[in-house]
BANU-132710 format. One record per residue (C-alpha): x, y, z. Coordinates in steps of 0.1 Angstrom, whole numbers, padded with zeros to 4 digits, always signed. Layout:
N
XYZ
...
//
This chain:
364
-0151-0119-0035
-0117-0133-0045
-0090-0115-0065
-0099-0131-0098
-0136-0122-0094
-0126-0086-0086
-0103-0083-0116
-0130-0094-0139
-0153-0068-0125
-0127-0041-0126
-0113-0048-0160
-0107-0017-0180
-0119-0014-0216
-0090-0014-0240
-0065-0029-0216
-0050-0064-0222
-0065-0092-0201
-0044-0107-0173
-0024-0138-0183
-0038-0169-0167
-0019-0184-0138
-0013-0216-0156
+0008-0199-0182
+0036-0193-0157
+0068-0212-0159
+0075-0232-0128
+0098-0215-0104
+0129-0232-0091
+0116-0237-0056
+0148-0254-0045
+0166-0221-0048
+0138-0197-0037
+0119-0199-0004
+0090-0175+0001
+0096-0175+0039
+0127-0181+0058
+0134-0184+0096
+0153-0151+0096
+0124-0134+0079
+0099-0148+0104
+0121-0136+0133
+0125-0101+0118
+0087-0098+0113
+0080-0108+0149
+0105-0082+0163
+0091-0055+0140
+0055-0062+0150
+0065-0062+0187
+0080-0028+0182
+0049-0014+0165
+0027-0028+0194
+0049-0010+0219
+0044+0023+0201
+0006+0021+0205
-0009+0047+0229
-0040+0043+0250
-0059+0062+0223
-0051+0034+0199
-0029+0057+0178
+0005+0045+0167
+0032+0071+0157
+0034+0107+0166
+0038+0127+0134
+0009+0115+0112
-0011+0091+0134
-0039+0083+0109
-0014+0072+0083
+0009+0054+0107
-0018+0037+0127
-0034+0024+0095
-0002+0010+0081
+0007-0006+0115
-0028-0020+0117
-0024-0035+0083
+0009-0050+0093
-0006-0067+0123
-0034-0081+0100
-0008-0092+0075
+0005-0116+0101
-0030-0131+0106
-0043-0110+0135
-0078-0095+0135
-0097-0074+0161
-0109-0106+0177
-0081-0132+0172
-0044-0136+0168
-0014-0124+0189
-0019-0088+0181
-0057-0087+0182
-0059-0061+0209
-0036-0038+0188
-0058-0042+0157
-0089-0035+0177
-0074-0004+0193
-0062+0008+0159
-0097+0003+0144
-0112+0022+0173
-0088+0051+0167
-0093+0053+0130
-0131+0051+0133
-0130+0080+0157
-0111+0099+0130
-0138+0095+0103
-0155+0128+0099
-0193+0131+0092
-0184+0137+0055
-0161+0107+0054
-0127+0123+0054
-0104+0103+0077
-0079+0127+0094
-0066+0137+0128
-0093+0164+0131
-0092+0202+0127
-0061+0218+0114
-0041+0187+0121
-0059+0171+0091
-0040+0194+0069
-0008+0177+0057
+0012+0210+0058
+0004+0214+0095
+0015+0180+0105
-0015+0158+0097
-0018+0129+0074
-0038+0146+0047
-0050+0125+0018
-0021+0102+0021
-0035+0092+0055
-0070+0091+0042
-0059+0066+0015
-0041+0044+0040
-0070+0045+0064
-0095+0036+0037
-0072+0007+0027
-0070-0004+0064
-0108-0003+0069
-0115-0020+0035
-0090-0048+0042
-0103-0053+0077
-0139-0054+0064
-0130-0079+0037
-0110-0100+0061
-0133-0101+0092
-0169-0113+0094
-0173-0113+0132
-0171-0076+0143
-0197-0070+0169
-0207-0043+0194
-0196-0006+0190
-0172-0014+0162
-0195-0037+0141
-0194-0046+0105
-0221-0021+0094
-0204+0007+0111
-0171-0001+0094
-0189-0005+0061
-0206+0029+0065
-0173+0045+0072
-0158+0030+0040
-0187+0041+0019
-0184+0077+0031
-0146+0076+0028
-0149+0064-0008
-0172+0093-0016
-0145+0117-0003
-0119+0101-0026
-0142+0102-0056
-0150+0139-0050
-0114+0149-0045
-0101+0136-0078
-0086+0163-0099
-0099+0166-0135
-0064+0153-0146
-0072+0120-0128
-0049+0124-0098
-0051+0135-0062
-0032+0160-0041
-0027+0164-0003
-0061+0178+0007
-0097+0165+0000
-0105+0189-0028
-0103+0183-0066
-0075+0208-0072
-0040+0195-0079
-0024+0161-0084
+0008+0142-0078
+0018+0105-0080
+0022+0093-0044
-0012+0105-0032
-0028+0091-0064
-0013+0057-0057
-0028+0056-0022
-0063+0065-0035
-0062+0040-0064
-0050+0012-0041
-0077+0020-0015
-0104+0021-0041
-0092-0013-0053
-0094-0027-0018
-0129-0012-0012
-0142-0026-0045
-0127-0060-0037
-0147-0059-0004
-0179-0053-0023
-0182-0015-0020
-0196+0003-0051
-0170+0024-0068
-0175+0049-0097
-0157+0031-0126
-0149+0065-0142
-0128+0074-0111
-0108+0042-0114
-0103+0046-0151
-0091+0082-0147
-0068+0072-0118
-0051+0045-0139
-0049+0068-0169
-0031+0093-0147
-0004+0066-0139
-0002+0057-0175
+0005+0093-0185
+0030+0096-0157
+0050+0067-0172
+0080+0078-0193
+0094+0061-0224
+0119+0042-0202
+0092+0030-0178
+0099+0052-0149
+0072+0073-0132
+0071+0111-0130
+0062+0130-0099
+0032+0144-0116
+0016+0145-0151
+0031+0174-0169
+0060+0176-0145
+0087+0163-0169
+0111+0190-0156
+0108+0175-0121
+0123+0142-0132
+0113+0107-0125
+0112+0092-0090
+0124+0056-0084
+0101+0052-0054
+0071+0063-0075
+0082+0038-0102
+0076+0011-0076
+0043+0025-0066
+0032+0029-0102
+0041-0007-0110
+0017-0016-0082
-0012+0003-0098
-0007-0017-0130
-0006-0049-0110
-0036-0041-0087
-0058-0040-0118
-0044-0070-0136
-0026-0051-0164
+0002-0076-0164
+0007-0076-0202
+0000-0039-0208
+0030-0025-0227
+0034+0005-0203
+0031-0019-0173
+0059-0040-0189
+0081-0010-0193
+0074+0002-0157
+0082-0033-0143
+0114-0036-0163
+0125-0002-0150
+0116-0012-0114
+0135-0045-0117
+0165-0024-0128
+0163-0003-0096
+0159-0034-0074
+0189-0053-0088
+0213-0024-0088
+0243-0026-0064
+0233-0024-0027
+0231+0011-0014
+0210+0022-0044
+0194+0056-0037
+0156+0054-0037
+0154+0091-0035
+0153+0092+0003
+0122+0070+0004
+0136+0035+0006
+0110+0018+0028
+0081+0034+0010
+0097+0022-0022
+0104-0013-0010
+0069-0017+0003
+0055-0011-0032
+0083-0028-0050
+0077-0061-0031
+0040-0060-0040
+0048-0053-0076
+0072-0083-0077
+0046-0105-0061
+0019-0098-0086
+0041-0093-0117
+0054-0128-0113
+0025-0136-0136
+0045-0118-0163
+0079-0132-0154
+0087-0155-0124
+0121-0137-0119
+0103-0107-0105
+0094-0128-0075
+0122-0154-0072
+0149-0129-0078
+0134-0094-0073
+0116-0102-0041
+0145-0122-0028
+0167-0092-0032
+0142-0069-0015
+0139-0093+0014
+0177-0096+0018
+0180-0058+0018
+0153-0055+0045
+0168-0082+0067
+0202-0065+0065
+0188-0031+0074
+0168-0041+0105
+0181-0030+0139
+0184-0064+0155
+0180-0049+0190
+0150-0027+0186
+0134-0045+0157
+0131-0013+0138
+0139+0000+0103
+0150+0036+0100
+0147+0059+0070
+0180+0075+0062
+0168+0099+0035
+0148+0131+0034
+0117+0115+0050
+0135+0108+0083
+0126+0143+0095
+0089+0138+0085
+0082+0102+0094
+0094+0082+0124
+0104+0046+0127
+0068+0036+0129
+0063+0043+0092
+0095+0026+0080
+0089-0005+0102
+0053-0008+0091
+0064-0007+0054
+0092-0032+0060
+0071-0057+0080
+0043-0055+0054
+0067-0062+0026
+0081-0092+0045
+0046-0106+0052
+0034-0107+0016
+0040-0144+0013
+0016-0151+0041
-0012-0139+0018
-0035-0131+0048
-0045-0096+0036
-0070-0097+0007
-0048-0073-0012
-0018-0097-0009
-0037-0126-0025
-0029-0139-0060
//
């Protein structure tokens, strides 16, 4: 199923239809290149670093291996590798093996036992969402899985994981850190909505009411100036620039390019992207740039400058920030004590590989 077919099936009642591609003004391709030689070199070094971090278990990263392995696996796939082909095929296969061993009988994807609790060092529902995204993208991208890790086994894991996500949605429409329908906040909500979109795109049945409520949650989190609050009803907690990037992606994932709130959110995000270098993303710069790059990619349907100017700025910032020796990106904010270089490098390499359009979720 291609993206357009999915968007037709996932269209939400009352929301404006996506603008047809032909309505876009032509971009000045002489000034903007989607891929550059420096970008390609940075991606290669980043992927090589991620491959070096993989343990014999298949896990990548030490602090939240379900989340980090899923994001790193997605990054290998974004460059064209699958479990059976490509320069990082072995890494994708081992990542898949690890994630499949982390799928509980009920479908919750976590490190197991107490480690599955985010507060005790596990990935929690953040990791569950990233793992579901990884499995759904892999299932939608590959048709040749055989043996112990075959297509039907992966599909069954996705179906069970979707049920966990559906069950865990709070009545307000959001999700929180553990798999129970009690509590909500923006960053976990984005991971679940994105994962559900990928699963549905791969042909998995999703409860439409869950999707509607998830998008409604992001809509109610959007302030009058287009920024995104940490949680619905949390006005006193202030807006979060990184969540503005993530929220813009939710609007884009579901084709709400011309929705008034989506337009406000994207305008606010573009303002964050084009501020002077060194702009504070609230300590979550690579998380923010990962989502901001995707939003710019899809929202070019609304305005080509989001891609030709916004993405170009993101790319340049990423290229300037990479450690040219190790190939890594390092968070400098509050998350540096929680997440290691595996997380930031996965986010950066994913953002830089969007123009390849290999991942189903990176197709326009």
